[in-house]
N, C-alpha and C positions, 0 to 999 in steps of 0.2 A: 504493500500499500504506499511505499515512500514516494513512488512516482506520482500518485494520485495526490498526495500531501503537497509536493512541491508545485505541481502544475496548477492546482486549484488555489493553493496559497498565493502564488504569483498574480493571480487575476482577481483576488478577492475584493479589491477596492472597486473594480469596474463590473463585478459580477452581475448585480442587479439591473445596471443600466443596460446590460446586453441580453438580458433574458427574453425581452419581447421580440428581439431579432432572431434569436436562436430557437425560440419556440413558437413556431407559426401559429399554434393554437393556444397561445398563452392563456387568455382569460378562461377558456372552457377548461383547460387542463388543471388550473389551480382552483377553480370554483365548482367543478362537477361533484365533488364530495361533500360540499357544504351543507346540502340538505340532510345527509347522513349525520353530520356533526350536530346540526340543530336538533335532531330527533334524540340525540343521547343525553337526555335531560338530567340524568344522574351523574354525568362526568364532572369530575373535579380536577384531576391530574393528567397532564398530557406530556408524552415524551416524544420528541422530535429526533429521529435517527438520521444522521448525516445531515444535519440541520443547515450547514453552510452559514449563509448570512441571516437566516431565520425567515426567509420569504414566505414559506408555506405556513409557518407559525403566525406570521402576520396576518394571513387571511383567516385563520382560525380565531385569533384574538379579536378581529374586527366584528365577528358575529357573536363572541362569548368572551367578553373582557374579564369575567370572573374566574377563568380557569388559571391553574398553576402550571407553569411551563418548565420543562427540563430539556435543554437543547444540548445534544452531544454531536461532536464532529472530530475528525481526525486532525483538522487543520486549526491551529491556534489562530491564524490570520483571518480565516473565515469567521471564527467565533467572535474575534475582535470586532468585526463589522457588525455582528449580530448584537453584541453588547452596546454598541452605539445606537442601533436601531431601537433598542428597548431600554435605554438608560432611564427613562422616566417611568417604567413599569416595575412595580415592586414584586411581582409574582413570577419572576424568571430566575433560573440558575442556568449556568453554562458549564459544561464538562468537556474537556479534551479527552477523547476516547476512540480507540479503534474498534468499531463495532463488529469487525470481522474476526476478532479474537478475544476482546475483553468482555466481561459479563456486563449485562445491562443493568443499570442502577434502579433498584426500587420496583414498585408495583404502580400500575397506571390504569386509568379508565379508557384512555384514548392514546394510541400510539400511531404516529404519522411518519412518513418519509417521502421525500421527493428528489428524484434524480440522483440517487445515491446507491441503492442496493444493486443496480446494474453493473457496478464495478466489481462485484464478487463472482467467482465461478459457481457453476451450478450446485455443487456440493455445500459450498459456504452459504449460498442463498437459502437452501433447504434447512441448514442448520440454524441460521438466523431466524428463520420463520418460527422454528420450534422455540427459540429463546424469547421471541416476541410473545408467542402464546403464553409461555410460562410467566411473562412479565406483566400480563394483563389481568386485571381484576375480573371476577365473574360479570358477565354482561358487557365486557369491553369490546372495543372496536379497533381494528387495524386498518389503516388506509395507506396504500402505496401508490403514489403517482410517479411513474417511472417510464423507462423506454424498454421496450420488448422487441424481439426478433419477429419476423414474418413466420408463417406456418411452414414455409418452404423457402428454398433459396430464391426462387423467382420473385416472389413477393417481398422477401427481405431485401434483395438488391434494389427492387423498385422503390420501396419506402426510403432507403438510404439515398438513392439518387434524387428523388423528389425533394428530401429534406436539404440536400447540399444545393440543389437548384434554387429553392426558396431562400436559404441563408445568403447564397452568393448574390441575389438580387434584392436583399432586405434593406440595403442602405447602411449596413454595419461597415465600419472601415476595414480596409484590407488586411491589416495587421491582426485585427480581432478575429476576422474569418480564418485566417491561417492558423492561428492559436486554437480556435475551436475545432477545426478540422484534425489538428494535431492531437488534441485531447481525446478524439474518438478511437485513437489507437488503445486507449485504456478501457474501452467498453467491452463487456462481456454479456451481451444480451441473451435472454432465454425466451422461449416461446411463452406466450401468455397462458395457453392451456396447461403447460407443465408447472407454471408457477401457482395457478389455482389449484392443481392437484397437490403440490407441496404444502399449501396452506391447509388443505383438507386433511393431509397426512399428519400435519402438526396438531390437529385437533380443532381447527376452526370450522364453523358451520355457516350456513347462509353466505357462502363465498360466491362472488361474481364480479365481473368487469362492469363498471358503470359508465366508462367513457373510453373511447379509443379514436384516434386520428393517426394513421400511418403507424410509426413506431411508438407514439406516445399513448399511454394507457393508464387509466386509474382504476384500481380494483381493491377490493376490501373483503373482510371477513369478520364475523362476530365470534366471540369465544363460546357463547352459549346459544343453543338452539332455540331456547324460550325467551330470548331477550326481545322486549317489545320496541318496535320501531314506529314512531308516530308520524311517519312520512306519508306522503309528499303531496 
């Protein structure tokens, strides 16, 4: 994970400003799961895995400012930006942690992650999903907004080609585009269906994908089959 730490640390100050250029479906991607969060009326504690600058946590905070947040990330530089973002918020803590090998801290009602878990290989993804399940309180919810591979090589290549085309014509400056394309060498996408299966094998119930646009997907699972969802 050292390469990931270095590459994302170097772009931490500009990370948020580049998101809307690098994620063509930015608004839908970050807001698709918010109805699920609103329905989790018992939630008090949130863990953001691979939180980076805290962008996904910001969306959650905006709809429920009473939650207590723990943000963990491999990069101290990214967490420094997150600290600045939430410096006026009392209910935040920040932990530098390698979620690929370190145990997750505490128990939570909601665990979220965005654009982080795809850096793990398949075995590590499945193992992390088990750890996330164990770190959820009963009735808890896990939401992963991430990039996934296509079901086969034809579609996977198409998705990646279309993404590169959109980014290349997005208006982002040349150096940032080159850096973004270089960071894709760190990606280890896995098919959506496989990841839903790994969640079920970890113990999650009511698992499903709630949004997908090319390689960008948002999927979720509840810890308990009987959890009530007052959606939508």
